[in-house]
Structure formats: C-alpha cells, structure tokens
C-alpha positions in Angstrom: -57.1 150.5 311.7 -60.6 151.2 310.7 -64.0 152.1 312.1 -65.0 155.0 314.3 -63.0 153.9 317.3 -59.9 152.8 315.4 -59.5 149.6 317.6 -59.1 151.6 320.8 -61.1 151.5 324.0 -63.2 154.6 324.9 -64.8 155.8 328.0 -68.3 157.4 327.7 -69.5 160.2 330.0 -72.9 161.7 330.0 -73.6 165.4 329.3 -74.5 166.1 333.0 -71.2 164.7 334.1 -69.3 166.7 331.6 -71.3 169.9 332.4 -70.5 169.5 336.1 -66.7 169.7 335.4 -64.9 172.8 336.7 -62.6 172.7 333.6 -62.7 170.6 330.4 -59.7 170.0 328.3 -60.3 169.3 324.6 -57.3 167.8 322.8 -57.8 167.9 319.0 -55.2 166.7 316.5 -55.1 166.0 312.8 -56.4 167.5 309.6 -59.4 165.2 309.7 -60.6 167.0 312.9 -60.4 170.5 311.3 -64.2 170.7 310.6 -65.1 169.4 314.1 -62.8 171.9 315.7 -64.2 174.8 313.7 -67.7 173.7 314.7 -66.8 173.4 318.3 -65.2 176.9 318.3 -68.4 178.5 317.1 -70.6 176.6 319.5 -72.3 174.4 316.9 -74.8 172.3 319.0 -75.3 169.9 316.1 -72.1 168.1 317.1 -71.9 166.3 320.5 -69.0 168.4 321.7 -71.0 171.5 321.0 -73.7 170.4 323.5 -71.4 170.3 326.5 -72.0 173.3 328.7 -69.1 173.2 331.2 -68.3 176.4 333.0 -64.8 176.5 331.5 -63.0 174.8 328.6 -59.4 174.7 327.3 -58.9 173.7 323.7 -55.5 172.5 322.7 -54.9 171.6 319.0 -52.2 171.1 316.5 -51.7 173.2 313.4 -53.2 170.6 311.2 -56.5 170.6 313.1 -56.6 174.4 313.3 -55.9 174.8 309.6 -52.6 176.7 309.7 -50.4 174.3 308.0 -49.1 170.8 308.5 
C-alpha cells in the first residue's frame, strides 16, 4: 500500500463538528505516529489534531507510538 490513505476510505469531519463532541477518542498506533502523538500531547496547533478543541479527549496508543518499546 502507498499514499497518505493507504488505499482505505476515510470520513472527514470539520473542526466545529469535532469540537462539539462530548468526548473524543484518539487511537494512535505504530512507531511512524510517534512524532504526531508527541505533538498532540503537548497541544501543538501546527498539526490538525492539535486544533481540535473538544471538551474531553481520551488518547489510546500502543507502546510503539508512545515510544516505550516495540
């Protein structure tokens, strides 16, 4: 597979829709997402996920994304 969507279908939601959610669940996996996860955790608004302002978020990730092993 190649390309940004890796041959999968994606649904797009706007920031106002995401911001209106009572709870967001971020599911992050893989070593290649380590940088994005680190930036999300510090509230980096230069990435799309960092611009979501929902009232509550739950982040679930694997060890590879968090950087604590494989």
